[in-house]
C-alpha positions as CSV (number, residue, x, y, z in Angstrom):
1,N,-0.7,-13.0,-24.6
2,I,-1.3,-9.3,-25.6
3,T,-4.9,-8.2,-25.7
4,E,-6.2,-5.3,-27.8
5,I,-9.0,-4.6,-25.3
6,T,-7.3,-2.0,-23.1
7,P,-9.5,0.2,-20.9
8,D,-9.2,3.9,-21.7
9,I,-7.9,4.6,-18.1
10,F,-4.6,2.9,-19.0
11,K,-4.2,4.9,-22.2
12,E,-5.1,8.2,-20.8
13,F,-3.4,8.1,-17.4
14,L,-0.7,5.5,-17.7
15,N,0.3,5.8,-21.4
16,V,-0.2,2.0,-21.8
17,R,-1.8,1.0,-25.1
18,C,-1.8,-2.8,-24.7
19,L,-2.4,-5.1,-21.7
20,T,-1.7,-8.8,-21.4
21,K,-4.6,-11.1,-20.7
22,D,-3.4,-11.5,-17.1
23,Q,-3.2,-7.8,-16.5
24,L,-6.7,-7.3,-17.9
25,E,-8.1,-10.1,-15.7
26,L,-6.4,-8.6,-12.7
27,F,-7.8,-5.1,-13.4
28,R,-11.3,-6.5,-13.8
29,C,-11.1,-8.7,-10.7
30,E,-13.7,-7.8,-8.1
31,D,-12.4,-10.1,-5.3
32,R,-12.4,-8.4,-1.9
33,F,-9.0,-9.9,-0.9
34,L,-6.4,-10.6,-3.5
35,W,-2.8,-11.9,-3.4
36,V,-0.9,-11.3,-6.6
37,D,2.5,-12.9,-7.0
38,G,4.6,-12.2,-10.1
39,P,8.2,-11.4,-11.1
40,A,9.5,-7.9,-11.7
41,G,8.3,-6.6,-15.1
42,S,5.2,-8.8,-15.2
43,G,2.9,-5.7,-15.1
44,K,1.2,-6.3,-11.8
45,T,1.9,-2.7,-10.6
46,I,0.5,-1.2,-13.8
47,A,-2.7,-3.3,-13.3
48,M,-2.8,-2.1,-9.7
49,L,-2.4,1.6,-10.6
50,G,-5.1,1.2,-13.2
51,K,-7.4,-0.3,-10.6
52,I,-6.6,2.6,-8.1
53,I,-7.4,5.2,-10.8
54,D,-10.6,3.5,-11.7
55,I,-11.7,3.4,-8.1
56,A,-10.7,7.0,-7.5
57,L,-12.7,8.2,-10.5
58,N,-15.7,6.0,-10.4
59,K,-16.5,5.0,-6.8
60,P,-18.5,7.3,-4.5
61,P,-16.6,10.3,-3.2
62,H,-16.5,9.0,0.4
63,E,-14.6,5.8,-0.6
64,R,-10.9,6.4,0.0
65,I,-7.8,4.5,-1.0
66,L,-4.6,3.7,1.0
67,I,-1.4,2.5,-0.7
68,I,1.2,0.9,1.6
69,L,4.7,0.4,0.5
70,R,8.2,0.4,1.9
71,G,10.6,3.2,1.0
72,G,13.3,5.5,2.2
73,E,13.7,9.2,1.4
74,Y,15.2,8.5,-2.0
75,T,13.3,5.3,-3.0
76,P,11.9,6.0,-6.5
77,A,8.7,4.0,-6.5
78,P,6.8,6.0,-3.9
79,K,7.8,9.2,-5.7
80,R,6.6,7.9,-9.0
81,H,3.3,6.7,-7.6
82,L,2.7,10.0,-5.8
83,K,3.4,12.1,-8.9
84,L,1.3,10.0,-11.2
85,L,-1.7,9.8,-8.9
86,S,-1.5,13.5,-8.0
87,E,-2.1,14.3,-11.7
88,I,-5.2,12.3,-12.3
89,K,-7.7,15.1,-11.8
90,E,-7.4,18.6,-10.4
91,D,-9.9,18.0,-7.6
92,L,-8.7,14.5,-6.8
93,T,-6.3,14.8,-4.0
94,C,-3.3,12.5,-3.2
95,A,-1.1,12.8,-0.1
96,E,2.0,11.0,1.3
97,I,2.4,10.1,5.0
98,V,5.8,8.8,6.2
99,Y,6.1,6.4,9.1
100,D,9.5,6.0,10.8
101,H,9.7,5.1,14.5
102,R,13.4,5.7,14.6
103,K,13.1,9.5,14.7
104,W,11.7,9.4,18.3
105,D,13.6,9.4,21.6
106,G,13.2,6.8,24.3
107,D,13.2,3.0,24.4
108,I,11.7,1.0,21.5
109,R,8.2,0.8,23.1
110,E,8.1,4.5,23.7
111,K,9.2,5.1,20.1
112,L,6.4,2.9,18.8
113,D,3.8,4.7,20.9
114,K,5.0,8.1,19.8
115,A,5.1,7.0,16.2
116,Q,1.7,5.5,16.3
117,N,0.2,8.6,17.9
118,L,1.6,10.8,15.1
119,L,0.4,8.3,12.5
120,S,-3.1,8.2,14.0
121,Q,-3.3,12.0,14.0
122,Q,-2.0,12.2,10.4
123,L,-4.6,9.7,9.2
124,K,-7.3,11.5,11.0
125,D,-6.4,14.9,9.7
126,S,-5.9,13.8,6.0
127,S,-8.9,14.3,3.7
128,A,-7.0,13.1,0.6
129,K,-8.9,10.7,-1.6
130,I,-5.6,8.7,-2.0
131,V,-3.1,8.3,0.7
132,L,0.3,6.8,0.2
133,L,1.7,5.4,3.4
134,R,5.5,5.1,3.0
135,L,7.0,2.9,5.7
136,V,10.6,3.5,6.4
137,T,10.4,0.9,9.2
138,C,7.9,-1.8,9.8
139,L,7.8,-2.1,13.6
140,I,4.4,-0.7,14.5
141,N,1.6,-0.9,17.1
142,S,-1.8,-2.2,16.0
143,I,-3.1,0.0,13.2
144,H,-5.6,-2.2,11.4
145,S,-8.6,-0.5,13.0
146,L,-7.2,2.9,11.9
147,I,-6.8,1.7,8.4
148,T,-10.3,0.2,8.1
149,R,-11.8,3.3,9.8
150,Y,-10.5,5.7,7.2
151,F,-10.0,3.6,4.1
152,N,-12.2,1.4,1.9
153,H,-9.6,0.1,-0.5
154,I,-6.1,-0.9,0.6
155,F,-3.3,-1.7,-1.8
156,V,0.2,-3.1,-0.9
157,D,2.9,-2.8,-3.5
158,D,6.1,-4.9,-3.3
159,F,5.0,-6.9,-0.2
160,Q,8.3,-8.7,-0.2
161,Q,10.1,-5.5,0.8
162,L,7.8,-5.1,3.8
163,F,8.5,-8.7,4.7
164,E,12.2,-8.2,4.5
165,I,12.4,-5.0,6.5
166,A,9.9,-6.4,9.1
167,A,12.2,-9.4,9.5
168,F,15.2,-7.1,10.0
169,D,13.3,-5.0,12.6
170,I,12.2,-8.1,14.5
171,D,15.8,-9.4,14.5
172,T,16.9,-6.0,15.9
173,Y,14.1,-5.8,18.5
174,P,13.0,-9.4,19.3
175,S,10.9,-8.3,22.2
176,C,8.7,-6.4,19.8
177,A,8.4,-9.3,17.3
178,P,4.5,-9.2,17.2
179,K,4.5,-5.5,16.6
180,N,4.9,-5.3,12.8
181,I,2.9,-4.1,9.8
182,L,2.1,-7.7,8.8
183,S,0.6,-9.0,12.1
184,Q,-0.7,-5.6,13.4
185,G,-1.8,-4.0,10.1
186,L,-2.6,-6.4,7.2
187,L,-3.6,-9.8,8.6
188,P,-6.2,-8.4,11.0
189,I,-8.0,-6.8,8.1
190,V,-8.6,-10.2,6.7
191,K,-9.2,-11.9,10.0
192,N,-11.8,-9.3,11.0
193,S,-13.4,-9.1,7.6
194,S,-16.9,-9.5,9.1
195,T,-16.5,-6.2,11.0
196,N,-15.1,-4.1,8.2
197,N,-15.9,-3.4,4.6
198,S,-12.3,-2.8,3.3
199,T,-10.8,-4.5,0.3
200,L,-7.2,-5.5,0.3
201,W,-4.9,-6.2,-2.7
202,V,-1.3,-7.4,-2.0
203,L,1.3,-7.5,-4.7
204,C,4.4,-9.5,-4.2
205,D,7.5,-10.8,-6.0
206,N,8.4,-13.9,-4.0
207,A,11.5,-14.5,-6.2
208,Q,13.0,-11.3,-4.6
209,V,12.6,-12.4,-1.0
210,G,16.1,-12.7,0.5
211,V,17.6,-10.6,-2.3
212,I,16.5,-7.1,-1.4
213,G,19.1,-5.1,0.5
214,L,18.2,-4.0,3.9
């Protein structure tokens, strides 16, 4: 299932010499909304990174990319992605924004309001071509309009981790159950597809749901 037809982007930026047929099909996919489910090690993240680099290098300069993933201060994946994408090209900027409502004072609704205000300002102020949004927590006010206002291409890596932490947050604050990244951030992008031009790729390993530590 290995193909010899590997785009140069993978060789030059990811040090990958061979792709599987599935990886190549994923990289070449032009679907606006895409759900990718596969086990760890299947190569879906490599295909995603190749797609991100391809968009960053070949799409018009005004088209921007948002990568959403869950991660704490020492989570390795966000650090790896940020380092790799920051080294693509000298004038191609990549920045990280961290969301964590827990650092604010007040009750949970006040915390969410303060966290959203900061996130809104950070997204507005950032001019980076690629922004990595690292979610320490997943309780959040509505942000889909912010996402589609500033970004043309959205990628979600390890969706199952967002699902798990969102479930944990909802269990902790049941009154805020609807306020999570899934219902307030991702689903509305698809539901309101006629009023935005954003693309959305979601990568998931369903086999890990219920296994990931919270």
